[in-house]
N, C-alpha and C positions, 0 to 999 in steps of 0.2 A: 504494500500500500504506500502511496506517495506521502511524504512528510512535507508540510507547508513551507518551512524555512529552507529546507534543502532544495525543494522544487523552485522556490523563488530565486535562489542563487543560480540554478541552472538556466532559468529563463533570463535572468539578468545578463548572463554570459552569451546569450544568443546574439548573433551578429546581423540577422535579417529582421528588419523592422516588422514586416507583416507576420512572420513566424512568431516573433516575440508577442505581438498583440494577440494572435490566435491562441497561443499556449497559455497566456495570462488569463484570457477570458475562460478557457477550459478549466484552469486551476481554480478560478473563483467559483465557477459552477459546481465543480466536484467538491470543493470545501463546503459549500452551502448544503450539498447533498450528503455530507458526512462521510465522503469517500476519501478524505485526506486527513491524516493525523497532524497533530501539532506537538512538537517537543520543544518547550521553551528553554530548557536547561542546556541543551547540547551546544557546544562551541564549535562552529563550523570554520573550515579553512578554505582559502581561495588562492593560495600561492600559485597553483598551476593554471589559473584562469586570468584572462585579460578582461578587466572590468572598467566600464560596462561594455558589453558586446555592442558594437555599432557597425553599420554599413560603411563601406569605403567612402562614400559621400553622404553628407556634405563635407567639404573641406572645412576644417576648423581653423579660424584665424582670430587675431586679436579683435576685441570689440570695435576699436576705432577703424579697422579695415573692412568691417561689414558695410556694404554700400548703403547709402541713404535710400529710403523707400518712398518714392513719389506716388501720389494717388492718381496722377493724370495720365499714367501709362499702364497698360495691362501688366507689363513686366514688373513695374513698381508695386502694383497691388499684389501680384503673385509673390514678390519678394517679402512683403510684409506678412502675408499668410504663411510663407515658408518659415519665417522667424517664429511664428506662433507654433507651427508644427514641431519645430526643433525644441522649443520650450516644453511642449507636451511630451515629446519623446524622452527628454531628460527627466521630466517629472515622473513619468512611468518608471524609469530606471531608479530614481531616488527612492520611490516608495518600495520597490522590490529590495533595494539595499537596506532600508530601514527594517524590513522583515527579517532578513537572514543574518544581518551583522550583529544585532544586539540581543544577547540571550537574557533570560531571567526577568523579562517584563511580564506584566499580566496578560492573560489570553486576549483580552479586549484590545490591547495595543496592536497585536499582530492582525487581528480582524479589522481594526480601523485602517491599517496601512494596506491591507489587501483590498479593501473597498476603494481607497484612494488610487491604488495602482490600476484597478479595473476602470475607474472613471477617467484617469489620465489616458489609458489606452483608447477609450471611447473618444475622448477629445482629439487625440492624434488622428484617429481614423476619420472623424468628421472633417478636420482641416485638410487632411491629405486628399480625401475624396473631392473636396471643393477645389483644391489645387488641380487635380486631374481634370475637372470640368473646365478649367481655364487653359488646359494644355501643358501643365507643369506637374512635377511630382517632388516628393521629399528627396533632397540631395542635389537639386538643380541650382542651388545658390549656396554661397559660403555662409557659415554660421560661427558664432562664438560659443565658448564653453564655460561661461562664468558660473552658471548654476551648478554644474557638476564639479567645478573646482572647489566650491564650498562643501559639497558632499565629501570630497576627498580629504579636505582639511579636518573634518569632524569624524573620521573613522574610529577615533579612540574614545569617544564620549557620547553616550546617548543624549545626555542633557544638552551638550553643545549642539548636537545634530538638531534636536527639537527647537532649540533657541534660534539657530542661525539659518536653517534651511526653510522650513515652513513659515516660521514667524518673521523672517527677514527677507529672504530671497523670493519666496512665493508670495508673500504679502505685498510685495511691490507690484505684483500682477493685479491686485485689487485696486491699486491706484491707477495703473496704466490701461487696463482693458476698457473702461468706459470711454476714454478719449479715442482709442482705436475704433471701438464700435461706432462712435459718432462720426468718425471720418468715413466709414463705410455707409453710414446713414446718408451722409451728404451726397454721395454718388449713387444712392438708391440701389446698393448691392445687398438685397434683402437676405440672401442665404448667409452671407458673411455675418450680417448683424445677428441673425438667429443663432448661429454657432457661437458667437462671442457672448450672447446672453446666457447660453447654456454653460459656457466655460466660467463666466463670472459667478453665476449662482453656485456651481459646484466648488469653485475655488474658495469661496467663503467657508464651506464645510471642511475643506482640506486644511485651511489655516486654523480653523477651530480645533481640529484634531491635534495639530501641532501645539496649540495653546493648552489643550487639555493635558497632554502628556508632559509638556514643560512644567506646568503648574503642579502636576502630580509628583514629578521628580523634585521640584523645589520643596513641596510639603514634606516629602519623604526625608529629605536631608536638612529640613528646618532652615531653608534659605529664603531670603526676600527675593521675589521674582524680579523686581526692579534692579536691585544690586547685582543679582546673579547674571541677569542679561547684560548689564553694563560690563561686568568683568569678562564674560565669555566673548562678547563682541570685540573687546580689546585684545584678549588672548589669541583669538582665532582670526584676527584681522578682517572682521566683517565690514562690508561697505557702510559708509555713513548714510543714514536715512535722510532722504531729501524729498520735500513736498513738491507739488500739492498732494495731500493725503485724502483718500476716500474714507472719511471718518465714519460714515454710516456703515459701510461694508466692514471696516475694521472692528467696529463695535459688535456687529453680528458675528464676526469671526472670533470673538472671545477676548479681545484686548480689554484690559481693565480701564476704568475711568481715569485712574492715575497715569497709566501708560499713554492714553489718548491726550491727556492734558500736557504731558511732556512733549508729545509730537507737535502740539499746537503752540508750545511756548516759543 
């Protein structure tokens, strides 16, 4: 019988995007049907694997080398959608990584991140299918790797991972997606707007999961969430948070009033 964390590691190592998506959706279904076990205590090893598994393309470049995405050309709009597909691909990988890498968390932690992984796979498929309708596909444009770089920095600490990936890197999406959605609204590209609404709604839940487990770990270790976050951000070189912030979405995603007040200061 499959074991959830071991299977998540194997899927993470898969190099084909569509295979990764289909394997992940199958794992989610089989777990829901109680055909997959969960061993929270086992320490898994990945030395023989290249993580994350990714296709040869897109070419990964520095953020400043990713071309500007103009809305007045088909290629520019496709480039913007491609950047979203790449974010969702990496988000799927980071959820899988959160499952296999960190032992001895409550059962609900692994179930939460399996749900996130499944939804990120769905988002990737939605964006990639829309790219196909425009004559493009994932891999056609260069992309940067900032999100995964923070995943790699936090491999040694589950509290750092929860603080700095969902609550920092992914939460930036809560701020950015509405403006991207509105750009597509202006040019009346209804399908892109619909996809971005789905992504924004689900990402609120994903950041909420990050907040839930960060606060769980802070409570467990008798830490102040505000102080712990500040120290972890400095230790792991997290990017400085810059507005404008989507305060409504961040509140729904579980950020405390004190945290939101600090953002607005």
